[in-house]
C-alpha positions as CSV (number, residue, x, y, z in Angstrom):
1,X,0.0,-0.1,-0.1
2,X,1.5,3.4,-1.1
3,X,1.4,6.6,1.1
4,X,-0.4,9.4,-0.4
5,X,2.1,12.2,-1.2
6,X,-0.4,14.7,-1.6
7,X,-2.1,17.1,0.9
8,X,-5.7,17.3,1.6
9,X,-7.4,20.2,0.4
10,X,-8.6,21.1,3.6
11,X,-4.8,21.7,4.6
12,X,-4.8,24.6,2.7
13,X,-8.1,26.2,3.8
14,X,-7.5,29.3,6.0
15,X,-9.1,28.8,9.4
16,X,-10.5,32.0,11.0
17,X,-7.7,33.2,13.3
18,X,-7.9,36.5,15.3
19,X,-5.7,38.3,17.9
20,X,-5.5,41.4,19.6
21,X,-2.7,43.6,18.8
22,X,-1.4,47.1,20.2
23,X,-1.5,50.0,18.4
24,X,1.6,52.3,19.2
25,X,-0.1,55.2,17.1
26,X,-3.3,55.0,19.2
27,X,-1.3,55.3,22.5
28,X,-1.1,51.6,22.9
29,X,-4.5,51.2,22.4
30,X,-6.0,47.5,21.3
31,X,-7.7,46.2,18.1
32,X,-8.5,42.5,17.1
33,X,-7.5,41.8,13.7
34,X,-8.0,38.7,11.7
35,X,-6.1,36.9,9.0
36,X,-7.4,37.4,5.7
37,X,-8.3,34.6,3.2
38,X,-7.2,34.7,-0.6
39,X,-10.8,35.8,-1.5
40,X,-10.3,38.5,0.9
41,X,-7.3,39.8,-0.8
42,X,-8.9,39.5,-4.2
43,X,-11.7,41.5,-3.0
44,X,-9.2,44.0,-1.3
45,X,-7.4,44.4,-4.7
46,X,-10.5,44.6,-6.9
47,X,-11.9,47.6,-4.8
48,X,-8.4,49.2,-4.3
49,X,-7.8,49.3,-8.2
50,X,-4.0,49.6,-7.6
51,X,-4.5,52.5,-5.3
52,X,-2.3,52.2,-2.3
53,X,-4.6,54.2,0.0
54,X,-7.7,52.3,-1.1
55,X,-5.6,49.2,-0.5
56,X,-4.9,50.3,3.1
57,X,-8.6,51.3,3.7
58,X,-9.9,47.7,2.6
59,X,-7.3,45.9,4.3
60,X,-8.4,47.6,7.4
61,X,-12.2,47.1,6.5
62,X,-11.8,43.6,6.0
63,X,-9.1,42.6,8.7
64,X,-10.0,44.7,11.7
65,X,-12.8,43.0,13.8
66,X,-13.1,44.6,17.0
67,X,-13.9,47.6,16.8
68,X,-15.6,47.5,13.5
69,X,-14.7,50.6,11.4
70,X,-17.0,51.7,8.7
71,X,-15.4,52.9,5.4
72,X,-16.2,56.6,6.1
73,X,-14.3,56.3,9.5
74,X,-11.5,54.5,7.8
75,X,-11.4,57.7,5.3
76,X,-11.1,60.1,8.5
77,X,-8.1,58.1,10.2
78,X,-5.1,59.6,11.0
79,X,-2.5,58.7,8.3
80,X,0.0,57.0,10.7
81,X,-3.1,55.0,12.5
82,X,-4.3,53.6,8.9
83,X,-0.7,52.8,7.8
84,X,-0.1,50.9,11.2
85,X,-3.4,48.9,11.1
86,X,-3.1,47.9,7.6
87,X,0.3,46.9,8.2
88,X,-0.4,44.6,11.0
89,X,-3.5,42.9,9.2
90,X,-0.9,42.7,6.2
91,X,1.7,40.9,8.4
92,X,-0.7,38.7,10.2
93,X,-2.1,37.4,7.2
94,X,1.4,36.6,6.0
95,X,1.4,38.7,2.9
96,X,4.8,39.1,1.4
97,X,5.6,40.9,-2.0
98,X,5.4,38.0,-4.0
99,X,1.8,36.9,-2.7
100,X,0.7,40.5,-3.1
101,X,1.6,40.5,-6.6
102,X,0.1,37.1,-7.3
103,X,-3.2,38.3,-5.6
104,X,-3.3,41.5,-7.6
105,X,-3.2,39.2,-10.7
106,X,-5.9,36.9,-9.6
107,X,-9.6,37.0,-11.2
108,X,-11.9,38.6,-8.6
109,X,-14.8,40.2,-10.3
110,X,-16.3,43.6,-9.0
111,X,-19.5,41.9,-8.4
112,X,-17.8,39.8,-5.6
113,X,-16.0,43.2,-4.4
114,X,-19.6,44.7,-3.7
115,X,-19.7,42.5,-0.7
116,X,-17.3,45.1,1.0
117,X,-19.7,48.0,0.1
118,X,-18.9,51.3,-1.1
């Protein structure tokens, strides 16, 4: 009997993981973030349309679970807070330059992106 050399599809599924992180730009305040899935990343890129500010906005919207920010609140954030929040979500989600480029080139439709609202 031969041993299966391939992984199971379940091994590649992103399990919902959340953690509390300290935000230095908010005087050490705490937020809860979650790891983004590949679909989440595709939706973020579809909404952002290669605009780094929109990219940060939708990363925060998708990845910060507590408190829950609206897109309008994110638009009004201090730049250092928005940058730190989006970086925390990106880092926790395991995004690298290579993974980011591959995700940009994935085929996510704008219809799917509407789940994030406008």
